[in-house]
N, CA, C and O atoms as a GROMACS GRO file, in nm:
protein
  600
    1MET      N    1  20.042   6.834  -5.098
    1MET     CA    2  19.967   6.830  -5.220
    1MET      C    3  19.886   6.957  -5.228
    1MET      O    4  19.807   6.986  -5.138
    2ALA      N    5  19.903   7.031  -5.334
    2ALA     CA    6  19.827   7.153  -5.353
    2ALA      C    7  19.748   7.142  -5.483
    2ALA      O    8  19.797   7.090  -5.584
    3PHE      N    9  19.626   7.191  -5.478
    3PHE     CA   10  19.541   7.185  -5.596
    3PHE      C   11  19.517   7.326  -5.646
    3PHE      O   12  19.485   7.416  -5.569
    4SER      N   13  19.531   7.344  -5.774
    4SER     CA   14  19.496   7.470  -5.836
    4SER      C   15  19.349   7.464  -5.872
    4SER      O   16  19.306   7.375  -5.945
    5ILE      N   17  19.272   7.558  -5.820
    5ILE     CA   18  19.127   7.556  -5.842
    5ILE      C   19  19.094   7.560  -5.990
    5ILE      O   20  19.004   7.488  -6.034
    6SER      N   21  19.163   7.640  -6.069
    6SER     CA   22  19.134   7.646  -6.212
    6SER      C   23  19.161   7.512  -6.280
    6SER      O   24  19.092   7.475  -6.374
    7LYS      N   25  19.262   7.438  -6.231
    7LYS     CA   26  19.293   7.308  -6.290
    7LYS      C   27  19.184   7.207  -6.258
    7LYS      O   28  19.156   7.118  -6.338
    8ILE      N   29  19.123   7.219  -6.140
    8ILE     CA   30  19.019   7.124  -6.101
    8ILE      C   31  18.887   7.158  -6.168
    8ILE      O   32  18.812   7.067  -6.205
    9PHE      N   33  18.856   7.284  -6.184
    9PHE     CA   34  18.729   7.322  -6.245
    9PHE      C   35  18.726   7.290  -6.394
    9PHE      O   36  18.618   7.278  -6.452
   10GLY      N   37  18.839   7.276  -6.455
   10GLY     CA   38  18.844   7.240  -6.597
   10GLY      C   39  18.879   7.360  -6.684
   10GLY      O   40  18.879   7.474  -6.638
   11ASN      N   41  18.909   7.331  -6.809
   11ASN     CA   42  18.947   7.439  -6.898
   11ASN      C   43  18.828   7.487  -6.980
   11ASN      O   44  18.724   7.422  -6.983
   12LYS      N   45  18.842   7.600  -7.044
   12LYS     CA   46  18.733   7.664  -7.118
   12LYS      C   47  18.680   7.577  -7.231
   12LYS      O   48  18.560   7.581  -7.259
   13SER      N   49  18.765   7.500  -7.296
   13SER     CA   50  18.721   7.421  -7.412
   13SER      C   51  18.621   7.313  -7.373
   13SER      O   52  18.546   7.266  -7.458
   14SER      N   53  18.620   7.272  -7.247
   14SER     CA   54  18.527   7.166  -7.207
   14SER      C   55  18.400   7.219  -7.143
   14SER      O   56  18.315   7.141  -7.102
   15GLN      N   57  18.385   7.350  -7.133
   15GLN     CA   58  18.270   7.406  -7.065
   15GLN      C   59  18.140   7.384  -7.140
   15GLN      O   60  18.033   7.392  -7.079
   16SER      N   61  18.143   7.358  -7.268
   16SER     CA   62  18.021   7.339  -7.344
   16SER      C   63  17.966   7.197  -7.331
   16SER      O   64  17.856   7.169  -7.377
   17LYS      N   65  18.041   7.108  -7.268
   17LYS     CA   66  17.996   6.971  -7.253
   17LYS      C   67  17.878   6.964  -7.158
   17LYS      O   68  17.873   7.036  -7.058
   18THR      N   69  17.783   6.877  -7.188
   18THR     CA   70  17.671   6.857  -7.098
   18THR      C   71  17.676   6.718  -7.036
   18THR      O   72  17.610   6.694  -6.934
   19ASN      N   73  17.750   6.627  -7.092
   19ASN     CA   74  17.760   6.492  -7.040
   19ASN      C   75  17.904   6.467  -6.996
   19ASN      O   76  17.987   6.420  -7.074
   20ASP      N   77  17.933   6.500  -6.870
   20ASP     CA   78  18.068   6.489  -6.818
   20ASP      C   79  18.102   6.343  -6.790
   20ASP      O   80  18.021   6.270  -6.733
   21SER      N   81  18.220   6.301  -6.829
   21SER     CA   82  18.262   6.163  -6.807
   21SER      C   83  18.391   6.161  -6.727
   21SER      O   84  18.460   6.262  -6.714
   22VAL      N   85  18.423   6.043  -6.672
   22VAL     CA   86  18.546   6.026  -6.597
   22VAL      C   87  18.666   6.060  -6.684
   22VAL      O   88  18.760   6.124  -6.638
   23GLU      N   89  18.663   6.017  -6.811
   23GLU     CA   90  18.773   6.046  -6.902
   23GLU      C   91  18.791   6.196  -6.922
   23GLU      O   92  18.903   6.245  -6.928
   24ALA      N   93  18.680   6.269  -6.932
   24ALA     CA   94  18.687   6.414  -6.950
   24ALA      C   95  18.745   6.482  -6.827
   24ALA      O   96  18.823   6.576  -6.839
   25ILE      N   97  18.707   6.435  -6.710
   25ILE     CA   98  18.760   6.492  -6.586
   25ILE      C   99  18.911   6.469  -6.579
   25ILE      O  100  18.986   6.562  -6.550
   26ILE      N  101  18.954   6.348  -6.605
   26ILE     CA  102  19.098   6.316  -6.600
   26ILE      C  103  19.174   6.401  -6.703
   26ILE      O  104  19.284   6.449  -6.674
   27ARG      N  105  19.117   6.419  -6.820
   27ARG     CA  106  19.183   6.498  -6.924
   27ARG      C  107  19.189   6.646  -6.885
   27ARG      O  108  19.289   6.712  -6.912
   28ASP      N  109  19.083   6.698  -6.822
   28ASP     CA  110  19.076   6.841  -6.788
   28ASP      C  111  19.158   6.880  -6.667
   28ASP      O  112  19.209   6.992  -6.661
   29VAL      N  113  19.173   6.790  -6.571
   29VAL     CA  114  19.243   6.822  -6.447
   29VAL      C  115  19.389   6.780  -6.462
   29VAL      O  116  19.420   6.667  -6.499
   30GLU      N  117  19.478   6.873  -6.432
   30GLU     CA  118  19.620   6.847  -6.453
   30GLU      C  119  19.682   6.759  -6.345
   30GLU      O  120  19.789   6.701  -6.367
   31ASN      N  121  19.619   6.748  -6.228
   31ASN     CA  122  19.671   6.660  -6.123
   31ASN      C  123  19.644   6.516  -6.159
   31ASN      O  124  19.551   6.486  -6.233
   32GLN      N  125  19.727   6.424  -6.106
   32GLN     CA  126  19.708   6.282  -6.134
   32GLN      C  127  19.596   6.228  -6.046
   32GLN      O  128  19.592   6.257  -5.927
   33PRO      N  129  19.506   6.149  -6.103
   33PRO     CA  130  19.397   6.092  -6.023
   33PRO      C  131  19.450   5.985  -5.927
   33PRO      O  132  19.545   5.913  -5.958
   34TYR      N  133  19.386   5.975  -5.812
   34TYR     CA  134  19.420   5.873  -5.714
   34TYR      C  135  19.333   5.750  -5.734
   34TYR      O  136  19.376   5.637  -5.712
   35GLY      N  137  19.207   5.775  -5.775
   35GLY     CA  138  19.114   5.666  -5.798
   35GLY      C  139  18.998   5.711  -5.885
   35GLY      O  140  18.971   5.830  -5.897
   36VAL      N  141  18.931   5.615  -5.946
   36VAL     CA  142  18.816   5.647  -6.030
   36VAL      C  143  18.696   5.563  -5.988
   36VAL      O  144  18.710   5.446  -5.952
   37ALA      N  145  18.579   5.625  -5.995
   37ALA     CA  146  18.452   5.558  -5.971
   37ALA      C  147  18.369   5.578  -6.097
   37ALA      O  148  18.417   5.634  -6.196
   38GLU      N  149  18.246   5.533  -6.094
   38GLU     CA  150  18.163   5.538  -6.214
   38GLU      C  151  18.143   5.680  -6.269
   38GLU      O  152  18.152   5.701  -6.390
   39HIS      N  153  18.116   5.777  -6.181
   39HIS     CA  154  18.089   5.913  -6.226
   39HIS      C  155  18.174   6.018  -6.155
   39HIS      O  156  18.144   6.137  -6.162
   40ASN      N  157  18.279   5.975  -6.086
   40ASN     CA  158  18.361   6.065  -6.008
   40ASN      C  159  18.508   6.024  -6.016
   40ASN      O  160  18.540   5.908  -6.039
   41VAL      N  161  18.595   6.123  -5.997
   41VAL     CA  162  18.739   6.098  -5.993
   41VAL      C  163  18.791   6.152  -5.860
   41VAL      O  164  18.756   6.262  -5.819
   42LEU      N  165  18.876   6.073  -5.794
   42LEU     CA  166  18.933   6.111  -5.666
   42LEU      C  167  19.076   6.158  -5.687
   42LEU      O  168  19.158   6.087  -5.746
   43PHE      N  169  19.105   6.278  -5.639
   43PHE     CA  170  19.241   6.330  -5.635
   43PHE      C  171  19.276   6.340  -5.487
   43PHE      O  172  19.197   6.394  -5.409
   44ALA      N  173  19.392   6.288  -5.447
   44ALA     CA  174  19.418   6.280  -5.304
   44ALA      C  175  19.566   6.272  -5.273
   44ALA      O  176  19.649   6.245  -5.360
   45GLY      N  177  19.598   6.296  -5.146
   45GLY     CA  178  19.735   6.282  -5.100
   45GLY      C  179  19.746   6.298  -4.951
   45GLY      O  180  19.659   6.358  -4.887
   46LEU      N  181  19.852   6.246  -4.896
   46LEU     CA  182  19.880   6.251  -4.753
   46LEU      C  183  19.958   6.379  -4.723
   46LEU      O  184  20.052   6.413  -4.795
   47ASN      N  185  19.918   6.450  -4.618
   47ASN     CA  186  19.984   6.575  -4.581
   47ASN      C  187  20.009   6.581  -4.431
   47ASN      O  188  19.944   6.512  -4.353
   48GLU      N  189  20.104   6.665  -4.393
   48GLU     CA  190  20.135   6.688  -4.252
   48GLU      C  191  20.142   6.838  -4.231
   48GLU      O  192  20.201   6.911  -4.311
   49LEU      N  193  20.080   6.884  -4.123
   49LEU     CA  194  20.082   7.026  -4.089
   49LEU      C  195  20.094   7.039  -3.938
   49LEU      O  196  20.004   6.999  -3.864
   50GLY      N  197  20.204   7.092  -3.894
   50GLY     CA  198  20.225   7.114  -3.751
   50GLY      C  199  20.220   6.986  -3.668
   50GLY      O  200  20.174   6.987  -3.554
   51GLY      N  201  20.269   6.877  -3.724
   51GLY     CA  202  20.271   6.751  -3.651
   51GLY      C  203  20.143   6.671  -3.661
   51GLY      O  204  20.136   6.561  -3.606
   52TYR      N  205  20.042   6.724  -3.729
   52TYR     CA  206  19.916   6.652  -3.749
   52TYR      C  207  19.912   6.602  -3.893
   52TYR      O  208  19.950   6.672  -3.986
   53TYR      N  209  19.864   6.480  -3.909
   53TYR     CA  210  19.857   6.419  -4.042
   53TYR      C  211  19.714   6.413  -4.088
   53TYR      O  212  19.622   6.388  -4.010
   54PHE      N  213  19.695   6.435  -4.217
   54PHE     CA  214  19.563   6.423  -4.276
   54PHE      C  215  19.573   6.377  -4.419
   54PHE      O  216  19.674   6.400  -4.487
   55PHE      N  217  19.468   6.312  -4.464
   55PHE     CA  218  19.460   6.267  -4.602
   55PHE      C  219  19.361   6.359  -4.672
   55PHE      O  220  19.242   6.357  -4.644
   56GLN      N  221  19.413   6.440  -4.763
   56GLN     CA  222  19.334   6.542  -4.831
   56GLN      C  223  19.274   6.483  -4.958
   56GLN      O  224  19.346   6.427  -5.040
   57THR      N  225  19.141   6.495  -4.973
   57THR     CA  226  19.075   6.444  -5.093
   57THR      C  227  18.997   6.553  -5.163
   57THR      O  228  18.944   6.645  -5.101
   58VAL      N  229  18.992   6.542  -5.293
   58VAL     CA  230  18.908   6.627  -5.377
   58VAL      C  231  18.838   6.533  -5.474
   58VAL      O  232  18.902   6.465  -5.554
   59ILE      N  233  18.705   6.530  -5.466
   59ILE     CA  234  18.625   6.446  -5.554
   59ILE      C  235  18.566   6.536  -5.662
   59ILE      O  236  18.498   6.634  -5.633
   60VAL      N  237  18.594   6.502  -5.786
   60VAL     CA  238  18.544   6.580  -5.900
   60VAL      C  239  18.450   6.491  -5.979
   60VAL      O  240  18.486   6.380  -6.019
   61GLY      N  241  18.328   6.540  -6.001
   61GLY     CA  242  18.231   6.462  -6.078
   61GLY      C  243  18.089   6.493  -6.038
   61GLY      O  244  18.056   6.607  -6.007
   62GLN      N  245  18.005   6.390  -6.039
   62GLN     CA  246  17.862   6.409  -6.016
   62GLN      C  247  17.824   6.421  -5.869
   62GLN      O  248  17.712   6.464  -5.840
   63LEU      N  249  17.912   6.384  -5.776
   63LEU     CA  250  17.878   6.394  -5.635
   63LEU      C  251  17.840   6.538  -5.601
   63LEU      O  252  17.918   6.630  -5.624
   64ASN      N  253  17.722   6.555  -5.547
   64ASN     CA  254  17.674   6.687  -5.504
   64ASN      C  255  17.611   6.667  -5.367
   64ASN      O  256  17.501   6.612  -5.356
   65VAL      N  257  17.680   6.711  -5.263
   65VAL     CA  258  17.636   6.681  -5.127
   65VAL      C  259  17.658   6.802  -5.036
   65VAL      O  260  17.753   6.877  -5.052
   66LYS      N  261  17.568   6.817  -4.941
   66LYS     CA  262  17.584   6.913  -4.832
   66LYS      C  263  17.573   6.830  -4.705
   66LYS      O  264  17.468   6.775  -4.676
   67CYS      N  265  17.682   6.823  -4.629
   67CYS     CA  266  17.690   6.729  -4.518
   67CYS      C  267  17.716   6.801  -4.387
   67CYS      O  268  17.792   6.898  -4.381
   68LYS      N  269  17.650   6.753  -4.280
   68LYS     CA  270  17.672   6.805  -4.145
   68LYS      C  271  17.716   6.696  -4.049
   68LYS      O  272  17.736   6.721  -3.930
   69THR      N  273  17.731   6.573  -4.100
   69THR     CA  274  17.763   6.460  -4.013
   69THR      C  275  17.898   6.395  -4.044
   69THR      O  276  17.930   6.292  -3.986
   70GLY      N  277  17.975   6.452  -4.132
   70GLY     CA  278  18.106   6.398  -4.164
   70GLY      C  279  18.101   6.282  -4.262
   70GLY      O  280  17.995   6.245  -4.312
   71ALA      N  281  18.217   6.227  -4.288
   71ALA     CA  282  18.231   6.118  -4.385
   71ALA      C  283  18.335   6.020  -4.333
   71ALA      O  284  18.414   6.052  -4.244
   72THR      N  285  18.334   5.899  -4.391
   72THR     CA  286  18.439   5.802  -4.360
   72THR      C  287  18.507   5.761  -4.490
   72THR      O  288  18.447   5.761  -4.597
   73LEU      N  289  18.632   5.728  -4.477
   73LEU     CA  290  18.712   5.682  -4.589
   73LEU      C  291  18.776   5.550  -4.548
   73LEU      O  292  18.837   5.542  -4.441
   74THR      N  293  18.762   5.448  -4.631
   74THR     CA  294  18.820   5.318  -4.600
   74THR      C  295  18.914   5.276  -4.712
   74THR      O  296  18.872   5.261  -4.827
   75PHE      N  297  19.041   5.256  -4.677
   75PHE     CA  298  19.140   5.204  -4.770
   75PHE      C  299  19.134   5.053  -4.765
   75PHE      O  300  19.129   4.996  -4.656
   76SER      N  301  19.134   4.986  -4.880
   76SER     CA  302  19.139   4.840  -4.885
   76SER      C  303  19.251   4.797  -4.978
   76SER      O  304  19.269   4.853  -5.086
   77GLY      N  305  19.326   4.697  -4.934
   77GLY     CA  306  19.435   4.647  -5.016
   77GLY      C  307  19.475   4.509  -4.973
   77GLY      O  308  19.402   4.440  -4.902
   78GLU      N  309  19.592   4.468  -5.019
   78GLU     CA  310  19.644   4.336  -4.986
   78GLU      C  311  19.677   4.330  -4.838
   78GLU      O  312  19.771   4.396  -4.791
   79ASN      N  313  19.599   4.251  -4.763
   79ASN     CA  314  19.616   4.236  -4.618
   79ASN      C  315  19.618   4.371  -4.546
   79ASN      O  316  19.692   4.388  -4.449
   80PHE      N  317  19.538   4.465  -4.594
   80PHE     CA  318  19.538   4.598  -4.535
   80PHE      C  319  19.399   4.659  -4.543
   80PHE      O  320  19.333   4.654  -4.647
   81GLU      N  321  19.356   4.717  -4.431
   81GLU     CA  322  19.233   4.797  -4.430
   81GLU      C  323  19.250   4.904  -4.324
   81GLU      O  324  19.294   4.875  -4.212
   82LEU      N  325  19.215   5.025  -4.358
   82LEU     CA  326  19.226   5.138  -4.266
   82LEU      C  327  19.107   5.229  -4.288
   82LEU      O  328  19.077   5.268  -4.401
   83GLN      N  329  19.038   5.263  -4.180
   83GLN     CA  330  18.924   5.353  -4.190
   83GLN      C  331  18.958   5.485  -4.122
   83GLN      O  332  19.012   5.487  -4.011
   84LEU      N  333  18.927   5.595  -4.189
   84LEU     CA  334  18.952   5.728  -4.138
   84LEU      C  335  18.822   5.806  -4.131
   84LEU      O  336  18.731   5.783  -4.210
   85ASP      N  337  18.814   5.900  -4.037
   85ASP     CA  338  18.699   5.989  -4.026
   85ASP      C  339  18.739   6.127  -4.075
   85ASP      O  340  18.854   6.168  -4.062
   86SER      N  341  18.642   6.199  -4.132
   86SER     CA  342  18.671   6.334  -4.180
   86SER      C  343  18.705   6.424  -4.060
   86SER      O  344  18.655   6.404  -3.950
   87ASP      N  345  18.791   6.522  -4.086
   87ASP     CA  346  18.833   6.609  -3.976
   87ASP      C  347  18.728   6.715  -3.943
   87ASP      O  348  18.732   6.773  -3.834
   88MET      N  349  18.637   6.741  -4.034
   88MET     CA  350  18.529   6.837  -4.011
   88MET      C  351  18.396   6.770  -4.045
   88MET      O  352  18.387   6.703  -4.148
   89PRO      N  353  18.293   6.786  -3.962
   89PRO     CA  354  18.166   6.722  -3.993
   89PRO      C  355  18.090   6.794  -4.105
   89PRO      O  356  18.008   6.733  -4.174
   90GLU      N  357  18.116   6.924  -4.122
   90GLU     CA  358  18.040   7.002  -4.220
   90GLU      C  359  18.126   7.036  -4.342
   90GLU      O  360  18.236   7.088  -4.330
   91PHE      N  361  18.071   7.005  -4.460
   91PHE     CA  362  18.132   7.042  -4.587
   91PHE      C  363  18.025   7.030  -4.694
   91PHE      O  364  17.921   6.969  -4.672
   92GLU      N  365  18.052   7.088  -4.810
   92GLU     CA  366  17.958   7.075  -4.921
   92GLU      C  367  18.030   7.085  -5.054
   92GLU      O  368  18.141   7.139  -5.064
   93SER      N  369  17.964   7.033  -5.155
   93SER     CA  370  18.019   7.036  -5.290
   93SER      C  371  18.004   7.176  -5.348
   93SER      O  372  17.910   7.248  -5.318
   94ASP      N  373  18.101   7.212  -5.431
   94ASP     CA  374  18.095   7.338  -5.506
   94ASP      C  375  18.069   7.304  -5.651
   94ASP      O  376  18.123   7.207  -5.704
   95ARG      N  377  17.985   7.382  -5.714
   95ARG     CA  378  17.957   7.361  -5.856
   95ARG      C  379  18.074   7.414  -5.939
   95ARG      O  380  18.138   7.513  -5.904
   96SER      N  381  18.098   7.347  -6.048
   96SER     CA  382  18.201   7.389  -6.142
   96SER      C  383  18.134   7.465  -6.257
   96SER      O  384  18.012   7.465  -6.270
   97SER      N  385  18.215   7.529  -6.338
   97SER     CA  386  18.162   7.598  -6.455
   97SER      C  387  18.122   7.499  -6.564
   97SER      O  388  18.061   7.537  -6.664
   98ILE      N  389  18.156   7.373  -6.545
   98ILE     CA  390  18.121   7.268  -6.641
   98ILE      C  391  17.994   7.201  -6.592
   98ILE      O  392  17.989   7.150  -6.480
   99LYS      N  393  17.892   7.200  -6.674
   99LYS     CA  394  17.761   7.147  -6.636
   99LYS      C  395  17.774   7.002  -6.589
   99LYS      O  396  17.837   6.919  -6.655
  100GLY      N  397  17.714   6.972  -6.473
  100GLY     CA  398  17.714   6.838  -6.419
  100GLY      C  399  17.837   6.801  -6.340
  100GLY      O  400  17.848   6.688  -6.291
  101ARG      N  401  17.932   6.893  -6.326
  101ARG     CA  402  18.056   6.865  -6.253
  101ARG      C  403  18.060   6.944  -6.123
  101ARG      O  404  18.036   7.064  -6.122
  102ASN      N  405  18.090   6.874  -6.015
  102ASN     CA  406  18.103   6.935  -5.884
  102ASN      C  407  18.239   6.900  -5.825
  102ASN      O  408  18.303   6.804  -5.866
  103ILE      N  409  18.281   6.981  -5.727
  103ILE     CA  410  18.407   6.959  -5.658
  103ILE      C  411  18.376   6.949  -5.509
  103ILE      O  412  18.317   7.041  -5.451
  104THR      N  413  18.416   6.838  -5.448
  104THR     CA  414  18.392   6.816  -5.306
  104THR      C  415  18.525   6.791  -5.238
  104THR      O  416  18.595   6.694  -5.269
  105LYS      N  417  18.561   6.878  -5.145
  105LYS     CA  418  18.688   6.866  -5.073
  105LYS      C  419  18.660   6.814  -4.932
  105LYS      O  420  18.581   6.872  -4.858
  106ILE      N  421  18.727   6.704  -4.898
  106ILE     CA  422  18.712   6.645  -4.764
  106ILE      C  423  18.851   6.604  -4.715
  106ILE      O  424  18.925   6.535  -4.785
  107ASP      N  425  18.885   6.647  -4.594
  107ASP     CA  426  19.010   6.606  -4.531
  107ASP      C  427  18.978   6.503  -4.424
  107ASP      O  428  18.878   6.515  -4.352
  108PHE      N  429  19.065   6.401  -4.413
  108PHE     CA  430  19.046   6.294  -4.316
  108PHE      C  431  19.164   6.288  -4.222
  108PHE      O  432  19.279   6.301  -4.264
  109GLN      N  433  19.137   6.270  -4.092
  109GLN     CA  434  19.242   6.261  -3.990
  109GLN      C  435  19.316   6.129  -4.003
  109GLN      O  436  19.255   6.024  -4.025
  110VAL      N  437  19.448   6.134  -3.988
  110VAL     CA  438  19.530   6.013  -3.991
  110VAL      C  439  19.620   6.017  -3.868
  110VAL      O  440  19.688   6.116  -3.842
  111GLU      N  441  19.619   5.908  -3.793
  111GLU     CA  442  19.708   5.897  -3.677
  111GLU      C  443  19.850   5.876  -3.728
  111GLU      O  444  19.872   5.811  -3.830
  112GLU      N  445  19.946   5.931  -3.656
  112GLU     CA  446  20.085   5.919  -3.696
  112GLU      C  447  20.128   5.773  -3.708
  112GLU      O  448  20.208   5.738  -3.795
  113SER      N  449  20.074   5.688  -3.623
  113SER     CA  450  20.109   5.545  -3.626
  113SER      C  451  20.058   5.476  -3.753
  113SER      O  452  20.111   5.372  -3.792
  114ASP      N  453  19.957   5.534  -3.818
  114ASP     CA  454  19.902   5.475  -3.941
  114ASP      C  455  19.967   5.528  -4.068
  114ASP      O  456  19.947   5.471  -4.176
  115VAL      N  457  20.044   5.636  -4.058
  115VAL     CA  458  20.104   5.698  -4.177
  115VAL      C  459  20.196   5.601  -4.249
  115VAL      O  460  20.184   5.584  -4.370
  116LYS      N  461  20.289   5.538  -4.178
  116LYS     CA  462  20.384   5.445  -4.240
  116LYS      C  463  20.312   5.327  -4.301
  116LYS      O  464  20.345   5.283  -4.412
  117LYS      N  465  20.212   5.274  -4.229
  117LYS     CA  466  20.134   5.162  -4.280
  117LYS      C  467  20.067   5.198  -4.412
  117LYS      O  468  20.067   5.120  -4.506
  118LEU      N  469  20.011   5.317  -4.416
  118LEU     CA  470  19.943   5.363  -4.537
  118LEU      C  471  20.040   5.383  -4.652
  118LEU      O  472  20.011   5.346  -4.766
  119GLU      N  473  20.155   5.440  -4.623
  119GLU     CA  474  20.256   5.464  -4.727
  119GLU      C  475  20.310   5.333  -4.784
  119GLU      O  476  20.346   5.327  -4.902
  120ASN      N  477  20.317   5.228  -4.701
  120ASN     CA  478  20.373   5.100  -4.746
  120ASN      C  479  20.268   5.003  -4.799
  120ASN      O  480  20.303   4.897  -4.851
  121ALA      N  481  20.142   5.036  -4.787
  121ALA     CA  482  20.035   4.945  -4.827
  121ALA      C  483  20.020   4.939  -4.978
  121ALA      O  484  20.044   5.037  -5.048
  122THR      N  485  19.980   4.822  -5.028
  122THR     CA  486  19.943   4.806  -5.168
  122THR      C  487  19.791   4.815  -5.173
  122THR      O  488  19.720   4.722  -5.135
  123LEU      N  489  19.741   4.928  -5.219
  123LEU     CA  490  19.597   4.955  -5.217
  123LEU      C  491  19.528   4.911  -5.345
  123LEU      O  492  19.586   4.918  -5.454
  124ASN      N  493  19.404   4.865  -5.330
  124ASN     CA  494  19.322   4.829  -5.444
  124ASN      C  495  19.206   4.925  -5.463
  124ASN      O  496  19.170   4.957  -5.576
  125SER      N  497  19.149   4.972  -5.352
  125SER     CA  498  19.034   5.061  -5.363
  125SER      C  499  19.023   5.151  -5.240
  125SER      O  500  19.083   5.126  -5.136
  126VAL      N  501  18.943   5.255  -5.258
  126VAL     CA  502  18.913   5.350  -5.152
  126VAL      C  503  18.762   5.370  -5.153
  126VAL      O  504  18.703   5.400  -5.258
  127LEU      N  505  18.699   5.354  -5.037
  127LEU     CA  506  18.555   5.373  -5.025
  127LEU      C  507  18.530   5.497  -4.941
  127LEU      O  508  18.580   5.509  -4.829
  128ILE      N  509  18.452   5.589  -4.997
  128ILE     CA  510  18.413   5.708  -4.923
  128ILE      C  511  18.262   5.702  -4.902
  128ILE      O  512  18.185   5.686  -4.997
  129ILE      N  513  18.223   5.714  -4.776
  129ILE     CA  514  18.080   5.715  -4.743
  129ILE      C  515  18.047   5.851  -4.686
  129ILE      O  516  18.104   5.894  -4.585
  130VAL      N  517  17.955   5.919  -4.751
  130VAL     CA  518  17.909   6.050  -4.706
  130VAL      C  519  17.758   6.055  -4.727
  130VAL      O  520  17.708   6.037  -4.839
  131LYS      N  521  17.687   6.079  -4.620
  131LYS     CA  522  17.540   6.075  -4.620
  131LYS      C  523  17.493   5.942  -4.679
  131LYS      O  524  17.533   5.837  -4.631
  132ASN      N  525  17.411   5.946  -4.782
  132ASN     CA  526  17.362   5.822  -4.844
  132ASN      C  527  17.443   5.782  -4.966
  132ASN      O  528  17.400   5.696  -5.043
  133HIS      N  529  17.559   5.841  -4.985
  133HIS     CA  530  17.645   5.810  -5.100
  133HIS      C  531  17.758   5.716  -5.058
  133HIS      O  532  17.827   5.741  -4.958
  134LYS      N  533  17.776   5.609  -5.133
  134LYS     CA  534  17.890   5.519  -5.116
  134LYS      C  535  17.966   5.521  -5.247
  134LYS      O  536  17.919   5.470  -5.349
  135LEU      N  537  18.085   5.581  -5.244
  135LEU     CA  538  18.166   5.594  -5.364
  135LEU      C  539  18.287   5.502  -5.353
  135LEU      O  540  18.374   5.521  -5.268
  136LEU      N  541  18.291   5.401  -5.440
  136LEU     CA  542  18.403   5.308  -5.441
  136LEU      C  543  18.496   5.347  -5.555
  136LEU      O  544  18.461   5.338  -5.672
  137PHE      N  545  18.616   5.391  -5.518
  137PHE     CA  546  18.716   5.433  -5.614
  137PHE      C  547  18.818   5.322  -5.631
  137PHE      O  548  18.878   5.276  -5.534
  138GLU      N  549  18.838   5.279  -5.755
  138GLU     CA  550  18.943   5.182  -5.786
  138GLU      C  551  19.073   5.259  -5.798
  138GLU      O  552  19.078   5.365  -5.860
  139LYS      N  553  19.178   5.206  -5.739
  139LYS     CA  554  19.308   5.271  -5.741
  139LYS      C  555  19.359   5.284  -5.883
  139LYS      O  556  19.354   5.188  -5.961
  140VAL      N  557  19.409   5.401  -5.917
  140VAL     CA  558  19.464   5.427  -6.050
  140VAL      C  559  19.614   5.401  -6.047
  140VAL      O  560  19.685   5.451  -5.960
  141VAL      N  561  19.660   5.322  -6.141
  141VAL     CA  562  19.804   5.297  -6.155
  141VAL      C  563  19.852   5.381  -6.272
  141VAL      O  564  19.810   5.361  -6.386
  142ILE      N  565  19.940   5.475  -6.243
  142ILE     CA  566  19.995   5.564  -6.345
  142ILE      C  567  20.128   5.508  -6.392
  142ILE      O  568  20.221   5.490  -6.313
  143GLU      N  569  20.135   5.481  -6.521
  143GLU     CA  570  20.261   5.434  -6.577
  143GLU      C  571  20.346   5.553  -6.615
  143GLU      O  572  20.295   5.660  -6.647
  144ASN      N  573  20.477   5.534  -6.610
  144ASN     CA  574  20.569   5.642  -6.647
  144ASN      C  575  20.548   5.681  -6.792
  144ASN      O  576  20.533   5.596  -6.880
  145THR      N  577  20.546   5.812  -6.815
  145THR     CA  578  20.535   5.861  -6.952
  145THR      C  579  20.668   5.923  -6.992
  145THR      O  580  20.760   5.931  -6.911
  146THR      N  581  20.679   5.966  -7.115
  146THR     CA  582  20.804   6.023  -7.162
  146THR      C  583  20.818   6.170  -7.124
  146THR      O  584  20.921   6.230  -7.151
  147ASP      N  585  20.714   6.228  -7.062
  147ASP     CA  586  20.721   6.368  -7.020
  147ASP      C  587  20.823   6.382  -6.908
  147ASP      O  588  20.830   6.297  -6.819
  148GLU      N  589  20.900   6.488  -6.914
  148GLU     CA  590  20.997   6.514  -6.810
  148GLU      C  591  20.937   6.612  -6.710
  148GLU      O  592  20.852   6.693  -6.746
  149GLU      N  593  20.982   6.604  -6.584
  149GLU     CA  594  20.936   6.698  -6.484
  149GLU      C  595  20.992   6.836  -6.515
  149GLU      O  596  21.104   6.851  -6.566
  150GLU      N  597  20.910   6.935  -6.483
  150GLU     CA  598  20.954   7.074  -6.507
  150GLU      C  599  21.024   7.129  -6.387
  150GLU      O  600  21.069   7.244  -6.388
   0.00000   0.00000   0.00000
């Protein structure tokens, strides 16, 4: 999963907005959302690099944090729960050119034995805890559209 920074920061037409909403974030970012919370949108995906697995997340919205103690991510679903720890204890949010919008990138370690379980799980929500923030993202179900892949 690769993210284009310009796609995440938003387009020029939305830069004049002062009240950023989840709908505006989803409309501005070309990647498909993984989950939505009250004031934030989660973009995420499972990746493998050199035999190591990680779950890459990008949170776009009001979350503004500078962290030195890491974060946890908990997947919850039908008869399934998995908790992951961030791979780096230190990270911070970057401000976007759109007022009130920040971008927070956090990668989480995934054991190889948990990859298949995660891929086969029916998820309902994802909870990310970082410092004093608890962000509960409801899983987004994307229905097929008439757009064809390029």
